[in-house]
mmCIF file of the N, C-alpha and C atoms, coordinates in Angstrom:
data_MODEL
# 
_entry.id   MODEL 
# 
loop_
_atom_site.group_PDB 
_atom_site.id 
_atom_site.type_symbol 
_atom_site.label_atom_id 
_atom_site.label_alt_id 
_atom_site.label_comp_id 
_atom_site.label_asym_id 
_atom_site.label_entity_id 
_atom_site.label_seq_id 
_atom_site.pdbx_PDB_ins_code 
_atom_site.Cartn_x 
_atom_site.Cartn_y 
_atom_site.Cartn_z 
_atom_site.occupancy 
_atom_site.B_iso_or_equiv 
_atom_site.pdbx_formal_charge 
_atom_site.auth_seq_id 
_atom_site.auth_comp_id 
_atom_site.auth_asym_id 
_atom_site.auth_atom_id 
_atom_site.pdbx_PDB_model_num 
ATOM 1   N N  . MET A 1 1  ? 89.063 95.563  89.480  1.00 0.00 ? 1  MET A N  1 
ATOM 2   C CA . MET A 1 1  ? 88.706 93.983  88.927  1.00 0.00 ? 1  MET A CA 1 
ATOM 3   C C  . MET A 1 1  ? 88.209 94.179  87.512  1.00 0.00 ? 1  MET A C  1 
ATOM 4   N N  . CYS A 1 2  ? 88.705 92.867  87.076  1.00 0.00 ? 2  CYS A N  1 
ATOM 5   C CA . CYS A 1 2  ? 88.294 92.693  85.742  1.00 0.00 ? 2  CYS A CA 1 
ATOM 6   C C  . CYS A 1 2  ? 87.735 91.285  85.541  1.00 0.00 ? 2  CYS A C  1 
ATOM 7   N N  . VAL A 1 3  ? 87.073 91.317  84.361  1.00 0.00 ? 3  VAL A N  1 
ATOM 8   C CA . VAL A 1 3  ? 86.411 89.916  84.098  1.00 0.00 ? 3  VAL A CA 1 
ATOM 9   C C  . VAL A 1 3  ? 86.991 89.732  82.628  1.00 0.00 ? 3  VAL A C  1 
ATOM 10  N N  . LEU A 1 4  ? 87.724 88.620  82.601  1.00 0.00 ? 4  LEU A N  1 
ATOM 11  C CA . LEU A 1 4  ? 88.406 88.139  81.192  1.00 0.00 ? 4  LEU A CA 1 
ATOM 12  C C  . LEU A 1 4  ? 87.556 87.167  80.605  1.00 0.00 ? 4  LEU A C  1 
ATOM 13  N N  . LYS A 1 5  ? 87.472 87.248  79.268  1.00 0.00 ? 5  LYS A N  1 
ATOM 14  C CA . LYS A 1 5  ? 86.875 86.485  78.122  1.00 0.00 ? 5  LYS A CA 1 
ATOM 15  C C  . LYS A 1 5  ? 87.849 86.002  77.256  1.00 0.00 ? 5  LYS A C  1 
ATOM 16  N N  . ASN A 1 6  ? 88.019 84.799  76.980  1.00 0.00 ? 6  ASN A N  1 
ATOM 17  C CA . ASN A 1 6  ? 89.220 84.565  76.044  1.00 0.00 ? 6  ASN A CA 1 
ATOM 18  C C  . ASN A 1 6  ? 90.315 85.070  76.375  1.00 0.00 ? 6  ASN A C  1 
ATOM 19  N N  . ARG A 1 7  ? 90.904 85.465  77.574  1.00 0.00 ? 7  ARG A N  1 
ATOM 20  C CA . ARG A 1 7  ? 91.822 85.650  78.122  1.00 0.00 ? 7  ARG A CA 1 
ATOM 21  C C  . ARG A 1 7  ? 92.088 87.323  77.643  1.00 0.00 ? 7  ARG A C  1 
ATOM 22  N N  . GLN A 1 8  ? 90.870 88.279  77.800  1.00 0.00 ? 8  GLN A N  1 
ATOM 23  C CA . GLN A 1 8  ? 90.756 89.489  77.055  1.00 0.00 ? 8  GLN A CA 1 
ATOM 24  C C  . GLN A 1 8  ? 90.023 90.127  78.218  1.00 0.00 ? 8  GLN A C  1 
ATOM 25  N N  . SER A 1 9  ? 90.075 91.566  78.808  1.00 0.00 ? 9  SER A N  1 
ATOM 26  C CA . SER A 1 9  ? 89.472 92.150  79.410  1.00 0.00 ? 9  SER A CA 1 
ATOM 27  C C  . SER A 1 9  ? 88.247 92.097  78.852  1.00 0.00 ? 9  SER A C  1 
ATOM 28  N N  . PHE A 1 10 ? 87.073 91.882  79.610  1.00 0.00 ? 10 PHE A N  1 
ATOM 29  C CA . PHE A 1 10 ? 85.754 91.913  78.964  1.00 0.00 ? 10 PHE A CA 1 
ATOM 30  C C  . PHE A 1 10 ? 84.756 92.851  79.777  1.00 0.00 ? 10 PHE A C  1 
ATOM 31  N N  . VAL A 1 11 ? 84.837 92.987  80.974  1.00 0.00 ? 11 VAL A N  1 
ATOM 32  C CA . VAL A 1 11 ? 84.081 94.183  81.870  1.00 0.00 ? 11 VAL A CA 1 
ATOM 33  C C  . VAL A 1 11 ? 85.120 94.434  83.134  1.00 0.00 ? 11 VAL A C  1 
ATOM 34  N N  . THR A 1 12 ? 85.319 95.751  83.428  1.00 0.00 ? 12 THR A N  1 
ATOM 35  C CA . THR A 1 12 ? 86.111 96.051  84.544  1.00 0.00 ? 12 THR A CA 1 
ATOM 36  C C  . THR A 1 12 ? 85.315 96.739  85.317  1.00 0.00 ? 12 THR A C  1 
ATOM 37  N N  . SER A 1 13 ? 85.700 97.178  86.750  1.00 0.00 ? 13 SER A N  1 
ATOM 38  C CA . SER A 1 13 ? 85.046 97.959  87.793  1.00 0.00 ? 13 SER A CA 1 
ATOM 39  C C  . SER A 1 13 ? 85.401 99.394  87.666  1.00 0.00 ? 13 SER A C  1 
ATOM 40  N N  . ILE A 1 14 ? 86.206 99.628  86.782  1.00 0.00 ? 14 ILE A N  1 
ATOM 41  C CA . ILE A 1 14 ? 86.656 101.067 86.698  1.00 0.00 ? 14 ILE A CA 1 
ATOM 42  C C  . ILE A 1 14 ? 85.571 101.856 85.645  1.00 0.00 ? 14 ILE A C  1 
ATOM 43  N N  . GLY A 1 15 ? 85.192 103.021 85.782  1.00 0.00 ? 15 GLY A N  1 
ATOM 44  C CA . GLY A 1 15 ? 84.295 103.639 85.015  1.00 0.00 ? 15 GLY A CA 1 
ATOM 45  C C  . GLY A 1 15 ? 85.205 104.682 83.902  1.00 0.00 ? 15 GLY A C  1 
ATOM 46  N N  . ILE A 1 16 ? 84.962 105.741 83.762  1.00 0.00 ? 16 ILE A N  1 
ATOM 47  C CA . ILE A 1 16 ? 85.509 106.710 82.712  1.00 0.00 ? 16 ILE A CA 1 
ATOM 48  C C  . ILE A 1 16 ? 86.808 106.967 83.274  1.00 0.00 ? 16 ILE A C  1 
ATOM 49  N N  . THR A 1 17 ? 87.168 107.098 84.581  1.00 0.00 ? 17 THR A N  1 
ATOM 50  C CA . THR A 1 17 ? 88.593 107.527 85.176  1.00 0.00 ? 17 THR A CA 1 
ATOM 51  C C  . THR A 1 17 ? 88.651 106.395 86.060  1.00 0.00 ? 17 THR A C  1 
ATOM 52  N N  . ALA A 1 18 ? 89.835 106.531 86.342  1.00 0.00 ? 18 ALA A N  1 
ATOM 53  C CA . ALA A 1 18 ? 90.380 105.465 87.349  1.00 0.00 ? 18 ALA A CA 1 
ATOM 54  C C  . ALA A 1 18 ? 89.985 105.686 88.685  1.00 0.00 ? 18 ALA A C  1 
ATOM 55  N N  . LEU A 1 19 ? 89.168 106.940 88.925  1.00 0.00 ? 19 LEU A N  1 
ATOM 56  C CA . LEU A 1 19 ? 88.573 107.212 90.595  1.00 0.00 ? 19 LEU A CA 1 
ATOM 57  C C  . LEU A 1 19 ? 87.162 106.529 90.678  1.00 0.00 ? 19 LEU A C  1 
ATOM 58  N N  . ASN A 1 20 ? 86.765 105.762 90.005  1.00 0.00 ? 20 ASN A N  1 
ATOM 59  C CA . ASN A 1 20 ? 85.634 104.673 89.818  1.00 0.00 ? 20 ASN A CA 1 
ATOM 60  C C  . ASN A 1 20 ? 85.750 103.632 90.182  1.00 0.00 ? 20 ASN A C  1 
ATOM 61  N N  . GLY A 1 21 ? 85.070 102.611 91.153  1.00 0.00 ? 21 GLY A N  1 
ATOM 62  C CA . GLY A 1 21 ? 85.304 101.487 91.318  1.00 0.00 ? 21 GLY A CA 1 
ATOM 63  C C  . GLY A 1 21 ? 85.743 100.875 92.467  1.00 0.00 ? 21 GLY A C  1 
ATOM 64  N N  . LEU A 1 22 ? 86.817 100.185 92.898  1.00 0.00 ? 22 LEU A N  1 
ATOM 65  C CA . LEU A 1 22 ? 86.952 99.356  93.836  1.00 0.00 ? 22 LEU A CA 1 
ATOM 66  C C  . LEU A 1 22 ? 88.137 100.475 94.659  1.00 0.00 ? 22 LEU A C  1 
ATOM 67  N N  . LEU A 1 23 ? 88.182 100.573 95.846  1.00 0.00 ? 23 LEU A N  1 
ATOM 68  C CA . LEU A 1 23 ? 89.063 101.294 96.624  1.00 0.00 ? 23 LEU A CA 1 
ATOM 69  C C  . LEU A 1 23 ? 90.530 100.359 96.588  1.00 0.00 ? 23 LEU A C  1 
ATOM 70  N N  . ILE A 1 24 ? 91.767 101.039 96.160  1.00 0.00 ? 24 ILE A N  1 
ATOM 71  C CA . ILE A 1 24 ? 93.060 100.415 96.167  1.00 0.00 ? 24 ILE A CA 1 
ATOM 72  C C  . ILE A 1 24 ? 93.942 101.268 96.589  1.00 0.00 ? 24 ILE A C  1 
ATOM 73  N N  . ASP A 1 25 ? 94.866 100.937 96.383  1.00 0.00 ? 25 ASP A N  1 
ATOM 74  C CA . ASP A 1 25 ? 96.707 101.613 97.251  1.00 0.00 ? 25 ASP A CA 1 
ATOM 75  C C  . ASP A 1 25 ? 96.142 102.927 97.680  1.00 0.00 ? 25 ASP A C  1 
ATOM 76  N N  . ARG A 1 26 ? 96.330 103.894 96.530  1.00 0.00 ? 26 ARG A N  1 
ATOM 77  C CA . ARG A 1 26 ? 96.601 105.303 96.840  1.00 0.00 ? 26 ARG A CA 1 
ATOM 78  C C  . ARG A 1 26 ? 95.156 106.037 96.062  1.00 0.00 ? 26 ARG A C  1 
ATOM 79  N N  . ARG A 1 27 ? 94.582 105.182 95.580  1.00 0.00 ? 27 ARG A N  1 
ATOM 80  C CA . ARG A 1 27 ? 93.299 105.853 94.707  1.00 0.00 ? 27 ARG A CA 1 
ATOM 81  C C  . ARG A 1 27 ? 92.158 105.645 95.210  1.00 0.00 ? 27 ARG A C  1 
ATOM 82  N N  . ARG A 1 28 ? 91.012 106.766 95.282  1.00 0.00 ? 28 ARG A N  1 
ATOM 83  C CA . ARG A 1 28 ? 89.791 106.458 95.994  1.00 0.00 ? 28 ARG A CA 1 
ATOM 84  C C  . ARG A 1 28 ? 89.092 105.681 94.930  1.00 0.00 ? 28 ARG A C  1 
ATOM 85  N N  . GLY A 1 29 ? 88.067 104.557 95.693  1.00 0.00 ? 29 GLY A N  1 
ATOM 86  C CA . GLY A 1 29 ? 87.114 104.255 94.713  1.00 0.00 ? 29 GLY A CA 1 
ATOM 87  C C  . GLY A 1 29 ? 85.849 104.921 94.623  1.00 0.00 ? 29 GLY A C  1 
ATOM 88  N N  . THR A 1 30 ? 84.644 104.479 94.209  1.00 0.00 ? 30 THR A N  1 
ATOM 89  C CA . THR A 1 30 ? 83.641 105.304 94.088  1.00 0.00 ? 30 THR A CA 1 
ATOM 90  C C  . THR A 1 30 ? 83.324 106.416 94.920  1.00 0.00 ? 30 THR A C  1 
ATOM 91  N N  . LEU A 1 31 ? 82.757 107.854 94.456  1.00 0.00 ? 31 LEU A N  1 
ATOM 92  C CA . LEU A 1 31 ? 82.961 108.669 95.559  1.00 0.00 ? 31 LEU A CA 1 
ATOM 93  C C  . LEU A 1 31 ? 81.729 109.592 95.146  1.00 0.00 ? 31 LEU A C  1 
ATOM 94  N N  . ALA A 1 32 ? 81.002 109.903 96.415  1.00 0.00 ? 32 ALA A N  1 
ATOM 95  C CA . ALA A 1 32 ? 79.761 110.953 95.914  1.00 0.00 ? 32 ALA A CA 1 
ATOM 96  C C  . ALA A 1 32 ? 80.167 112.416 95.302  1.00 0.00 ? 32 ALA A C  1 
ATOM 97  N N  . PRO A 1 33 ? 79.558 112.687 94.253  1.00 0.00 ? 33 PRO A N  1 
ATOM 98  C CA . PRO A 1 33 ? 80.071 114.129 93.640  1.00 0.00 ? 33 PRO A CA 1 
ATOM 99  C C  . PRO A 1 33 ? 80.029 115.129 94.650  1.00 0.00 ? 33 PRO A C  1 
ATOM 100 N N  . GLY A 1 34 ? 79.068 115.074 95.443  1.00 0.00 ? 34 GLY A N  1 
ATOM 101 C CA . GLY A 1 34 ? 78.902 116.176 96.300  1.00 0.00 ? 34 GLY A CA 1 
ATOM 102 C C  . GLY A 1 34 ? 80.214 116.525 97.073  1.00 0.00 ? 34 GLY A C  1 
ATOM 103 N N  . VAL A 1 35 ? 81.283 115.457 97.191  1.00 0.00 ? 35 VAL A N  1 
ATOM 104 C CA . VAL A 1 35 ? 82.348 115.597 97.966  1.00 0.00 ? 35 VAL A CA 1 
ATOM 105 C C  . VAL A 1 35 ? 83.538 116.726 97.593  1.00 0.00 ? 35 VAL A C  1 
ATOM 106 N N  . ILE A 1 36 ? 83.391 116.571 95.964  1.00 0.00 ? 36 ILE A N  1 
ATOM 107 C CA . ILE A 1 36 ? 84.104 117.560 95.254  1.00 0.00 ? 36 ILE A CA 1 
ATOM 108 C C  . ILE A 1 36 ? 83.717 119.007 95.554  1.00 0.00 ? 36 ILE A C  1 
ATOM 109 N N  . LEU A 1 37 ? 82.423 119.310 95.282  1.00 0.00 ? 37 LEU A N  1 
ATOM 110 C CA . LEU A 1 37 ? 81.705 120.584 95.621  1.00 0.00 ? 37 LEU A CA 1 
ATOM 111 C C  . LEU A 1 37 ? 82.158 120.976 97.354  1.00 0.00 ? 37 LEU A C  1 
ATOM 112 N N  . TYR A 1 38 ? 81.985 120.052 98.109  1.00 0.00 ? 38 TYR A N  1 
ATOM 113 C CA . TYR A 1 38 ? 82.268 120.496 99.628  1.00 0.00 ? 38 TYR A CA 1 
ATOM 114 C C  . TYR A 1 38 ? 83.767 121.015 99.519  1.00 0.00 ? 38 TYR A C  1 
ATOM 115 N N  . LEU A 1 39 ? 84.617 119.940 98.944  1.00 0.00 ? 39 LEU A N  1 
ATOM 116 C CA . LEU A 1 39 ? 85.967 120.402 99.024  1.00 0.00 ? 39 LEU A CA 1 
ATOM 117 C C  . LEU A 1 39 ? 86.597 121.763 98.502  1.00 0.00 ? 39 LEU A C  1 
ATOM 118 N N  . MET A 1 40 ? 85.755 122.262 97.590  1.00 0.00 ? 40 MET A N  1 
ATOM 119 C CA . MET A 1 40 ? 85.755 123.319 96.872  1.00 0.00 ? 40 MET A CA 1 
ATOM 120 C C  . MET A 1 40 ? 85.395 124.494 97.623  1.00 0.00 ? 40 MET A C  1 
ATOM 121 N N  . GLN A 1 41 ? 84.072 124.434 98.024  1.00 0.00 ? 41 GLN A N  1 
ATOM 122 C CA . GLN A 1 41 ? 83.548 125.437 98.472  1.00 0.00 ? 41 GLN A CA 1 
ATOM 123 C C  . GLN A 1 41 ? 83.867 125.728 100.019 1.00 0.00 ? 41 GLN A C  1 
ATOM 124 N N  . GLU A 1 42 ? 83.750 124.616 100.752 1.00 0.00 ? 42 GLU A N  1 
ATOM 125 C CA . GLU A 1 42 ? 83.887 124.706 102.248 1.00 0.00 ? 42 GLU A CA 1 
ATOM 126 C C  . GLU A 1 42 ? 85.683 124.546 102.782 1.00 0.00 ? 42 GLU A C  1 
ATOM 127 N N  . LYS A 1 43 ? 86.410 124.015 102.180 1.00 0.00 ? 43 LYS A N  1 
ATOM 128 C CA . LYS A 1 43 ? 87.753 123.821 102.219 1.00 0.00 ? 43 LYS A CA 1 
ATOM 129 C C  . LYS A 1 43 ? 88.551 124.641 101.570 1.00 0.00 ? 43 LYS A C  1 
ATOM 130 N N  . GLY A 1 44 ? 87.949 125.409 100.509 1.00 0.00 ? 44 GLY A N  1 
ATOM 131 C CA . GLY A 1 44 ? 88.718 126.212 99.691  1.00 0.00 ? 44 GLY A CA 1 
ATOM 132 C C  . GLY A 1 44 ? 89.729 125.419 98.760  1.00 0.00 ? 44 GLY A C  1 
ATOM 133 N N  . LEU A 1 45 ? 89.667 124.213 98.672  1.00 0.00 ? 45 LEU A N  1 
ATOM 134 C CA . LEU A 1 45 ? 90.734 123.562 97.803  1.00 0.00 ? 45 LEU A CA 1 
ATOM 135 C C  . LEU A 1 45 ? 90.350 123.822 96.157  1.00 0.00 ? 45 LEU A C  1 
ATOM 136 N N  . ALA A 1 46 ? 91.721 123.909 95.306  1.00 0.00 ? 46 ALA A N  1 
ATOM 137 C CA . ALA A 1 46 ? 91.620 124.291 94.069  1.00 0.00 ? 46 ALA A CA 1 
ATOM 138 C C  . ALA A 1 46 ? 91.579 122.770 93.291  1.00 0.00 ? 46 ALA A C  1 
ATOM 139 N N  . ALA A 1 47 ? 91.107 122.826 92.105  1.00 0.00 ? 47 ALA A N  1 
ATOM 140 C CA . ALA A 1 47 ? 91.089 121.473 91.336  1.00 0.00 ? 47 ALA A CA 1 
ATOM 141 C C  . ALA A 1 47 ? 92.220 120.697 91.392  1.00 0.00 ? 47 ALA A C  1 
ATOM 142 N N  . ALA A 1 48 ? 93.473 121.543 91.279  1.00 0.00 ? 48 ALA A N  1 
ATOM 143 C CA . ALA A 1 48 ? 94.656 120.572 91.145  1.00 0.00 ? 48 ALA A CA 1 
ATOM 144 C C  . ALA A 1 48 ? 94.966 119.952 92.749  1.00 0.00 ? 48 ALA A C  1 
ATOM 145 N N  . ASP A 1 49 ? 94.620 120.562 93.664  1.00 0.00 ? 49 ASP A N  1 
ATOM 146 C CA . ASP A 1 49 ? 94.570 120.231 95.015  1.00 0.00 ? 49 ASP A CA 1 
ATOM 147 C C  . ASP A 1 49 ? 93.737 118.808 95.402  1.00 0.00 ? 49 ASP A C  1 
ATOM 148 N N  . ILE A 1 50 ? 92.628 118.748 94.782  1.00 0.00 ? 50 ILE A N  1 
ATOM 149 C CA . ILE A 1 50 ? 91.737 117.912 94.712  1.00 0.00 ? 50 ILE A CA 1 
ATOM 150 C C  . ILE A 1 50 ? 91.970 116.586 93.981  1.00 0.00 ? 50 ILE A C  1 
ATOM 151 N N  . THR A 1 51 ? 92.866 116.946 92.677  1.00 0.00 ? 51 THR A N  1 
ATOM 152 C CA . THR A 1 51 ? 93.163 115.841 92.076  1.00 0.00 ? 51 THR A CA 1 
ATOM 153 C C  . THR A 1 51 ? 94.210 115.190 92.937  1.00 0.00 ? 51 THR A C  1 
ATOM 154 N N  . THR A 1 52 ? 95.298 115.785 93.383  1.00 0.00 ? 52 THR A N  1 
ATOM 155 C CA . THR A 1 52 ? 96.098 115.037 94.130  1.00 0.00 ? 52 THR A CA 1 
ATOM 156 C C  . THR A 1 52 ? 95.658 114.482 95.312  1.00 0.00 ? 52 THR A C  1 
ATOM 157 N N  . LEU A 1 53 ? 94.765 114.846 95.982  1.00 0.00 ? 53 LEU A N  1 
ATOM 158 C CA . LEU A 1 53 ? 94.145 114.055 96.901  1.00 0.00 ? 53 LEU A CA 1 
ATOM 159 C C  . LEU A 1 53 ? 93.427 112.960 96.490  1.00 0.00 ? 53 LEU A C  1 
ATOM 160 N N  . LEU A 1 54 ? 92.781 113.078 95.480  1.00 0.00 ? 54 LEU A N  1 
ATOM 161 C CA . LEU A 1 54 ? 91.845 111.722 94.714  1.00 0.00 ? 54 LEU A CA 1 
ATOM 162 C C  . LEU A 1 54 ? 92.740 110.572 94.477  1.00 0.00 ? 54 LEU A C  1 
ATOM 163 N N  . TYR A 1 55 ? 93.763 111.129 93.781  1.00 0.00 ? 55 TYR A N  1 
ATOM 164 C CA . TYR A 1 55 ? 94.847 110.159 92.894  1.00 0.00 ? 55 TYR A CA 1 
ATOM 165 C C  . TYR A 1 55 ? 95.783 109.692 93.491  1.00 0.00 ? 55 TYR A C  1 
ATOM 166 N N  . LYS A 1 56 ? 96.241 110.634 94.750  1.00 0.00 ? 56 LYS A N  1 
ATOM 167 C CA . LYS A 1 56 ? 97.584 110.069 95.567  1.00 0.00 ? 56 LYS A CA 1 
ATOM 168 C C  . LYS A 1 56 ? 97.478 109.952 96.943  1.00 0.00 ? 56 LYS A C  1 
ATOM 169 N N  . GLN A 1 57 ? 96.628 110.538 97.460  1.00 0.00 ? 57 GLN A N  1 
ATOM 170 C CA . GLN A 1 57 ? 96.414 110.691 98.767  1.00 0.00 ? 57 GLN A CA 1 
ATOM 171 C C  . GLN A 1 57 ? 95.385 109.946 99.507  1.00 0.00 ? 57 GLN A C  1 
ATOM 172 N N  . SER A 1 58 ? 94.618 109.158 98.750  1.00 0.00 ? 58 SER A N  1 
ATOM 173 C CA . SER A 1 58 ? 93.414 108.490 99.264  1.00 0.00 ? 58 SER A CA 1 
ATOM 174 C C  . SER A 1 58 ? 93.441 107.045 99.249  1.00 0.00 ? 58 SER A C  1 
ATOM 175 N N  . GLY A 1 59 ? 92.636 106.301 98.914  1.00 0.00 ? 59 GLY A N  1 
ATOM 176 C CA . GLY A 1 59 ? 92.440 104.716 98.989  1.00 0.00 ? 59 GLY A CA 1 
ATOM 177 C C  . GLY A 1 59 ? 93.047 104.275 100.523 1.00 0.00 ? 59 GLY A C  1 
ATOM 178 N N  . LEU A 1 60 ? 93.527 103.114 100.067 1.00 0.00 ? 60 LEU A N  1 
ATOM 179 C CA . LEU A 1 60 ? 94.058 102.491 101.388 1.00 0.00 ? 60 LEU A CA 1 
ATOM 180 C C  . LEU A 1 60 ? 95.080 103.069 102.231 1.00 0.00 ? 60 LEU A C  1 
ATOM 181 N N  . PHE A 1 61 ? 96.004 103.940 101.485 1.00 0.00 ? 61 PHE A N  1 
ATOM 182 C CA . PHE A 1 61 ? 96.687 104.948 102.226 1.00 0.00 ? 61 PHE A CA 1 
ATOM 183 C C  . PHE A 1 61 ? 96.143 105.867 102.809 1.00 0.00 ? 61 PHE A C  1 
ATOM 184 N N  . GLY A 1 62 ? 94.961 106.454 102.668 1.00 0.00 ? 62 GLY A N  1 
ATOM 185 C CA . GLY A 1 62 ? 94.266 107.557 103.433 1.00 0.00 ? 62 GLY A CA 1 
ATOM 186 C C  . GLY A 1 62 ? 93.671 106.836 104.474 1.00 0.00 ? 62 GLY A C  1 
ATOM 187 N N  . VAL A 1 63 ? 93.248 105.399 104.748 1.00 0.00 ? 63 VAL A N  1 
ATOM 188 C CA . VAL A 1 63 ? 92.463 105.015 105.450 1.00 0.00 ? 63 VAL A CA 1 
ATOM 189 C C  . VAL A 1 63 ? 93.352 104.475 106.845 1.00 0.00 ? 63 VAL A C  1 
# 
């Protein structure tokens, strides 16, 4: 989501990366940080695997 002021972006629902904010097509919205640790420690996923999961295999697609 984006708030416009004088036709320019003023405030958005996205944080420092596109992973924060609202759930959309294939990108996950806000996520508890502990989920990353769980995926690494308990499921043995590497950082590259988690990146793919969060940016391309989550969101509405994952639901």
